[in-house]
TORMIVEX-459434 format. One line per 4 residues: number of its first residue (from 0); their letters; for each residue x, y, z of C-alpha. Coordinates in steps of 0.2 Angstrom, whole numbers, plus 5000, padded with zeros to 4 digits. Layout:
NUM	a	X Y Z; ...
! end
This chain:
0	mdlk	4945 5395 4533; 4950 5387 4550; 4963 5394 4562; 4976 5381 4557
4	datc	4975 5386 4538; 4976 5404 4543; 4991 5401 4553; 4999 5391 4539
8	miln	4997 5406 4527; 5007 5417 4538; 5020 5403 4541; 5022 5400 4523
12	esad	5026 5419 4520; 5038 5421 4536; 5054 5413 4529; 5063 5430 4529
16	hpel	5058 5434 4547; 5065 5422 4559; 5055 5428 4574; 5038 5427 4564
20	mrls	5043 5410 4557; 5046 5403 4574; 5030 5410 4581; 5019 5405 4567
24	rdtf	5027 5387 4566; 5025 5384 4585; 5007 5390 4583; 5003 5379 4568
28	eela	5011 5364 4577; 5000 5367 4592; 4984 5369 4582; 4989 5354 4571
32	sgrq	4991 5344 4587; 4973 5349 4593; 4979 5360 4606; 4971 5378 4609
36	vpft	4983 5393 4607; 4982 5407 4619; 4974 5423 4612; 4990 5432 4616
40	vlsd	5000 5421 4605; 4988 5424 4590; 4988 5442 4593; 5007 5443 4593
44	mlrl	5008 5433 4577; 4996 5444 4568; 5004 5460 4575; 5022 5454 4570
48	aark	5016 5449 4553; 5009 5466 4550; 5025 5474 4557; 5036 5463 4545
52	nvfp	5025 5469 4531; 5020 5451 4526; 5001 5456 4522; 5004 5463 4505
56	slvh	5013 5447 4499; 4999 5436 4507; 4986 5447 4497; 4997 5445 4481
60	khgd	4999 5427 4483; 4982 5421 4489; 4970 5436 4484; 4961 5448 4494
64	qafq	4946 5437 4499; 4958 5423 4506; 4968 5437 4515; 4952 5443 4523
68	dmvm	4946 5425 4527; 4963 5423 4536; 4961 5439 4546; 4943 5434 4551
72	aigr	4948 5417 4556; 4961 5423 4568; 4950 5438 4573; 4936 5426 4578
76	qldr	4947 5416 4589; 4954 5432 4597; 4936 5438 4600; 4932 5421 4608
80	qapi	4946 5421 4620; 4951 5439 4624; 4944 5445 4641; 4931 5459 4640
84	hqg	4937 5475 4647; 4923 5486 4654; 4928 5504 4657
! end
């Protein structure tokens, strides 16, 4: 699954959550236009989807494997972009 598809999954389940819908729509549109999305935006989108309890409906609608693929697609991009903190 690519990042655009992963974002689309969240977007499709966000109708009841205006803030999440706006964030995921803007993210999807950026990706669809070929632009890179900052890791902070992806992280916020994933965190907000979790807080709004969207994940159970994604698992129910798409299955556990598709949900895991979605999280991994976003997680890989976060890993690529996020700065490494050394303590």
